[in-house]
C-alpha positions in Angstrom: 16.0 -25.5 20.8 12.8 -27.0 22.6 12.9 -30.6 24.0 10.4 -33.1 24.3 10.7 -32.7 28.0 9.6 -28.9 27.3 6.7 -30.6 25.1 5.5 -32.7 28.1 5.4 -30.1 31.0 3.4 -27.8 28.9 0.9 -30.3 28.4 0.9 -31.2 31.9 -0.1 -28.2 32.3 -3.1 -27.0 29.9 -4.3 -30.8 28.7 -7.7 -29.6 31.2 -8.2 -26.0 30.9 -7.1 -25.7 27.1 -7.9 -29.5 25.2 -7.5 -28.1 21.9 -4.3 -26.6 22.2 -3.0 -29.8 24.1 -3.8 -31.8 21.6 -1.2 -30.8 19.2 1.2 -31.2 21.8 -0.1 -34.7 22.3 0.5 -34.9 18.5 4.4 -34.1 19.1 4.9 -36.7 21.4 3.3 -39.1 19.9 5.3 -38.9 17.0 8.6 -38.4 19.0 7.4 -41.8 20.8 7.5 -43.7 17.2 10.8 -42.2 15.9 12.5 -43.3 19.8 11.4 -47.3 18.6 14.0 -46.3 15.6 17.1 -44.9 17.8 15.6 -41.3 18.6 15.7 -40.9 22.4 13.2 -39.0 24.1 14.3 -35.6 25.0 16.1 -35.0 22.1 15.7 -31.6 20.0 12.3 -30.7 18.5 12.6 -30.5 14.7 11.9 -27.4 12.9 8.0 -27.6 12.1 7.3 -29.7 16.0 9.2 -26.1 17.2 7.1 -24.3 15.3 3.9 -25.9 16.5 5.1 -25.9 20.4 5.9 -22.2 20.3 3.0 -21.2 19.0 1.0 -23.5 21.6 3.1 -21.7 24.4 2.4 -18.0 22.7 -1.3 -18.7 22.8 -1.5 -20.5 26.2 0.5 -17.4 27.6 -1.5 -14.9 26.3 -4.9 -16.8 26.9 -3.7 -17.1 30.5 -2.4 -13.3 30.7 -4.1 -11.2 28.3 -1.0 -8.8 28.2 0.8 -7.8 24.6 4.0 -7.9 26.3 3.7 -11.1 26.8 2.5 -12.0 23.4 5.4 -10.1 22.2 8.0 -12.3 23.8 6.0 -15.4 22.5 5.8 -14.1 19.2 9.8 -13.5 19.5 10.4 -16.9 20.5 8.3 -17.6 17.6 10.0 -15.7 14.8 13.2 -17.0 16.0 12.2 -20.3 15.9 10.8 -19.9 12.5 14.2 -18.3 11.2 13.0 -14.8 11.3 16.0 -13.1 9.6 15.3 -11.5 6.4 16.5 -13.6 3.7 15.5 -11.4 0.3 14.8 -7.7 -0.2 11.0 -6.1 -0.1 9.7 -6.7 -3.4 8.9 -3.2 -5.3 4.8 -2.2 -5.5 3.6 -3.7 -8.0 0.9 -1.6 -9.9 -1.6 -3.3 -11.6 -4.8 -2.7 -13.4 -7.7 -2.7 -11.0 -5.0 -3.9 -7.7 -2.8 -7.2 -7.3 -3.8 -10.5 -8.9 -3.9 -13.3 -6.7 -2.1 -17.2 -7.4 -3.5 -20.0 -8.2 -0.8 -23.3 -6.2 0.1 -26.1 -8.4 3.4 -27.5 -10.3 1.7 -27.0 -14.0 3.6 -24.4 -16.6 4.1 -20.9 -15.3 3.1 -22.0 -11.6 5.7 -22.4 -8.7 5.7 -25.6 -6.3 4.5 -24.7 -2.9 7.1 -25.1 0.0 6.0 -25.1 3.8 6.5 -21.7 5.4 7.5 -21.5 8.9 5.6 -18.2 9.4 3.2 -19.4 8.0 2.7 -22.2 10.2 2.8 -20.4 13.2 0.2 -18.1 12.1 -2.6 -20.6 11.2 -2.0 -21.8 14.8 -2.5 -18.5 16.4 -5.5 -17.8 17.6 -7.4 -14.6 16.3 -7.2 -13.1 20.3 -3.7 -13.5 20.4 -2.5 -11.8 17.1 -4.7 -9.1 18.4 -2.7 -8.5 20.9 0.8 -8.0 19.2 1.3 -4.7 18.5 1.2 -3.1 14.9 5.3 -3.6 14.4 4.9 -7.2 15.5 2.0 -7.6 13.1 3.8 -6.1 10.3 7.4 -8.4 11.0 4.8 -11.2 10.3 3.8 -9.3 7.2 7.1 -9.2 6.0 8.3 -12.4 6.7 5.5 -14.2 4.9 6.4 -11.9 2.4 10.6 -13.1 2.6 9.8 -16.6 3.0 7.7 -16.7 -0.5 10.0 -17.4 -3.2 7.7 -15.7 -6.0 4.0 -14.9 -6.2 2.5 -15.7 -2.6 0.7 -19.2 -2.9 -2.8 -19.8 -1.5 -1.8 -21.1 1.8 0.4 -17.5 2.4 -2.9 -16.0 1.3 -4.3 -17.3 3.5 -1.5 -16.3 6.5 -1.8 -12.8 4.9 -5.4 -11.9 5.2 -5.4 -14.0 8.8 -3.4 -11.1 9.8 -5.0 -8.4 8.0 -8.4 -9.1 10.4 -6.3 -9.1 13.4 -4.7 -5.2 12.3 -6.3 -1.7 13.2 -4.6 1.7 11.7 -1.7 2.9 13.8 -2.8 5.5 16.1 -0.2 8.0 15.3 -0.8 7.5 12.0 -5.1 8.0 12.8 -4.1 11.5 14.1 -2.0 12.9 11.8 -4.5 11.6 9.3 -7.7 13.2 11.4 -5.6 16.4 11.6 -5.2 16.4 7.3 -9.1 15.2 6.9 -10.3 18.1 9.3 -8.5 20.5 6.6 -9.8 19.1 3.4 -13.5 18.6 5.0 -13.2 22.5 5.8 -11.7 23.2 2.7 -14.3 21.3 0.2 -17.2 22.9 1.7 -15.5 26.3 1.8 -15.2 25.8 -1.6 -18.0 24.0 -3.4 -20.7 26.2 -1.2 -18.9 29.4 -2.3 -22.2 31.4 -4.4 -19.3 32.5 -7.0 -18.8 28.8 -7.3 -19.2 27.0 -10.7 -19.5 23.8 -9.1 -22.6 25.2 -6.8 -24.7 25.3 -9.5 -24.0 21.7 -10.2 -24.8 20.7 -6.5 -28.1 22.4 -6.7 -29.4 20.6 -9.6 -27.6 17.6 -8.7 -30.3 15.1 -9.6 -32.1 16.8 -12.5 -30.5 14.5 -15.1 -33.1 11.9 -13.9 -35.3 13.9 -12.4 -38.6 11.6 -11.8 -41.9 13.5 -13.0 -45.5 12.6 -11.9 -48.2 12.2 -9.1 -47.6 9.1 -7.5 -44.8 7.0 -5.9 -45.1 4.2 -9.2 -45.6 6.8 -12.2 -42.2 8.9 -10.2 -40.4 5.8 -10.0 -40.9 4.3 -13.5 -40.0 8.2 -14.8 -36.9 7.8 -13.0 -36.2 4.2 -14.4 -37.2 4.8 -17.8 -34.9 8.0 -17.6 -31.9 6.0 -16.6 -32.8 3.5 -19.0 -32.9 6.4 -22.0 -29.2 7.4 -20.8 -27.9 3.6 -20.9 -29.1 3.6 -24.2 -27.1 6.4 -25.6 -24.1 5.4 -23.4 -23.7 1.8 -24.7 -22.2 3.8 -28.4 -19.0 2.2 -28.8 -18.1 5.3 -30.6 -18.1 7.7 -27.7 -14.6 8.9 -26.4 -15.0 8.1 -22.7 -11.5 9.0 -22.7 -11.6 12.8 -24.0 -15.3 13.5 -23.8 -14.9 17.0 -23.7 -14.3 16.5 -27.7 -16.9 13.7 -28.0 -19.4 14.1 -30.7 -21.2 11.0 -30.2 -23.1 11.7 -26.2 -26.1 13.6 -26.4 -25.0 17.2 -25.4 -27.3 17.5 -22.8 -26.2 14.1 -21.3 -22.6 14.8 -22.0 -22.7 18.0 -20.4 -24.6 17.2 -17.5 -21.5 14.5 -16.4 -18.6 16.7 -17.4 -20.5 19.3 -15.2 -20.2 16.4 -12.3 -16.9 15.7 -13.6 -15.5 19.4 -12.3 -17.0 18.6 -9.1 -15.1 15.9 -8.5 -11.9 17.6 -9.9 -12.4 20.1 -6.9 -13.1 18.0 -4.3 -9.7 16.0 -5.2 -7.9 19.4 -5.4 -8.7 20.7 -2.3 -8.3 16.9 -0.1 -4.7 16.7 -2.4 -4.0 20.5 -1.0 -4.8 19.2 3.0 -3.0 16.0 2.5 0.4 17.6 0.9 0.2 16.0 -2.2 0.9 17.8 -5.8 -0.7 17.2 -8.3 -3.9 15.9 -7.9 -4.7 12.7 -9.8 -6.1 12.9 -13.2 -9.7 11.8 -12.9 -11.2 10.0 -16.7 -14.4 8.1 -17.1 -14.8 4.5 -17.8 -17.3 2.7 -20.0 -20.3 2.7 -18.3 -20.9 -0.5 -15.7 -24.9 -0.8 -15.0 -25.8 -2.4 -12.2 -25.4 -6.3 -12.0 -28.5 -8.7 -10.7 -27.9 -8.3 -6.8 -28.5 -3.9 -8.0 -24.9 -3.4 -6.5 -22.9 -0.5 -9.1 -19.3 0.1 -9.1 -19.1 3.9 -8.7 -15.4 3.8 -9.2 -11.6 2.8 -8.7 -8.3 3.9 -8.1 -5.9 2.6 -10.8 -2.2 2.4 -9.5 -1.0 2.2 -13.4 -2.0 5.0 -14.8 -2.3 6.6 -11.3 -5.7 8.3 -12.1 -9.1 8.2 -10.5 -11.7 6.5 -13.1 -15.5 7.0 -12.6 -18.2 5.1 -13.7 -20.3 7.1 -15.7 -24.2 4.5 -15.6 -26.8 7.1 -13.9 -26.4 4.6 -10.6 -22.4 4.8 -10.4 -20.4 7.5 -9.3 -23.0 10.4 -9.8 -25.9 9.0 -7.7 -26.4 10.2 -4.9 -24.2 13.0 -3.9 -22.8 12.4 -0.8 -22.1 9.0 -1.9 -20.3 10.7 -4.8 -18.2 12.5 -2.5 -17.5 9.6 0.0 -16.1 7.7 -3.2 -14.1 10.4 -4.1 -12.5 11.1 -1.1 -12.3 7.4 -0.5 -10.5 6.6 -3.8 -8.1 9.9 -3.3 -7.3 8.2 -0.1 -5.9 5.3 -2.4 -4.2 7.7 -4.4 -2.3 9.3 -0.5 -1.6 5.8 0.5 0.2 5.2 -3.2 2.0 8.6 -2.7 3.3 7.5 1.1 4.5 4.4 -0.5 6.4 6.0 -3.0 7.9 8.6 -0.6 8.7 4.9 1.6 10.8 3.3 -1.4 12.3 6.5 -2.2 13.8 7.4 1.1 12.0 10.6 1.2 9.6 9.4 4.3 11.4 9.8 7.9 11.5 6.8 10.4 10.3 9.9 12.8 6.8 10.5 11.0 3.6 9.6 12.3 2.9 7.6 8.6 5.7 5.5 8.5 4.6 2.7 10.1 1.6 2.9 8.4 3.5 3.3 5.3 5.1 0.2 5.2 2.2 -1.8 6.0 0.1 -0.1 2.8 3.6 -1.5 0.7 3.0 -4.7 1.6 -0.8 -4.9 1.1 -0.2 -3.1 -2.2 2.8 -6.1 -3.4 1.4 -9.0 -5.4 -0.8 -10.9 -4.1 -1.1 -8.5 -1.1 -4.5 -7.1 -2.0 -7.7 -9.2 -1.3 -10.4 -8.3 -4.5 -13.8 -8.5 -3.6 -14.8 -11.0 -5.1 -12.3 -13.0 -3.3 -13.7 -12.4 0.1 -15.7 -9.2 0.6 -15.2 -9.3 5.0 -11.4 -9.5 4.3 -11.7 -7.1 1.3 -12.9 -4.3 3.5 -11.0 -5.1 6.6 -7.3 -5.1 4.6 -5.7 -2.2 5.3 -6.1 0.0 2.7 -9.4 -0.2 2.3 -9.9 0.1 6.1 -8.1 3.5 5.4 -10.6 4.5 2.4 -13.4 3.3 4.7 -12.3 5.9 7.4 -12.3 8.6 5.1 -14.8 7.6 3.1 -17.4 7.5 5.8 -16.3 11.2 7.5 -16.9 12.6 4.0 -20.5 11.1 3.8 -21.6 13.9 6.0 -19.6 16.5 4.2 -21.7 16.1 1.3 -24.8 15.9 3.2 -23.7 18.8 5.1 -22.9 20.7 1.3 -26.3 19.8 -0.1 -28.0 21.4 3.1 -26.1 25.1 3.3 -26.5 25.4 -0.2 -30.3 24.7 0.2 -30.9 26.7 3.2 -29.5 29.6 1.8 -30.9 29.1 -1.9 -34.4 29.1 0.3 -33.6 31.7 2.6 -32.8 34.0 -1.0 -36.4 32.9 -2.7 -38.0 34.4 0.3 -36.2 37.8 0.3 -37.2 38.4 -3.3 
């Protein structure tokens, strides 16, 4: 256990080079001096809270001097020991709630819990971004686990802030990325081959992808107005509350041409997901369903789709500017959401003891597990930057960006082959 003498020695060492860290130690020294007036002698053991602050300052200073993760790892070990790092509760099972996990508002009202101090939250709060960045993924995972273990229920506002701070310092596990790259390359090859095959029914749909809202007119203004008018007309039809989006095949309310266009594009979506799942070793692929249309907001942003964990489905927005807008973006969306399904399958294998510790995906699956827990998922309306950086979105965005090139390559190949066929005839 650290003592006031340890604090004083470190303070003298760092007060010139790091006055920001030294101030935290000076607070401890002043507090101990105050308590000494009431019989607590100088040099006695620090309180648990003071120990956490001291260890985080020491860890920050050590990392600042060495920039070596090994030194940072030693410091983290001391911090975890000081914070009482032994697991106290088993991991909470994956909570599959609609649209992701829900947050928690701190307070003491009905149905809420009173927040209690969390040593691990305190220590991470006192760590700099650079120091946290230097820890290994295993060490960051342990810190995440401790935040969860030391919370008796839904995470409080303080712990949510700490969770996001750790997310910002996390990168995907290199072993997982290497394995994922191999699987993705197989998926990309399969998707391109399946959708460019001349006998494929999906090929014609891709060739005519933009026909439903194709503009007419000679000037740019005329063409823009024409496209907007067609989109507006489609939205008016889709606004019919009697449309059965859950069973569009048997729906009688949507105009036949619009219905046929959506169903043909859904078939392309199903083919992409089937090929991706086959390459990633997931069986069966998730069902694909339509949601009620969601038009663009005031900022012109629009939802394309999402993976919904409760039903295990990929849900697509049929709005003209939704899932089926630009084809390259569409392929991005499908492979991005299918990657979420893959993450969920990995966590399920982990919880069922079907994922070996030697599997290159094991460590990343444990990170995904925490990200999927109640309160562990950051919604875009909470913080857009943290939403994109959290592990499950970091991975899906990586897959989606790579998939963007697939869509462009497919359209280019089909266009060139059709052009060659035209001149042959």
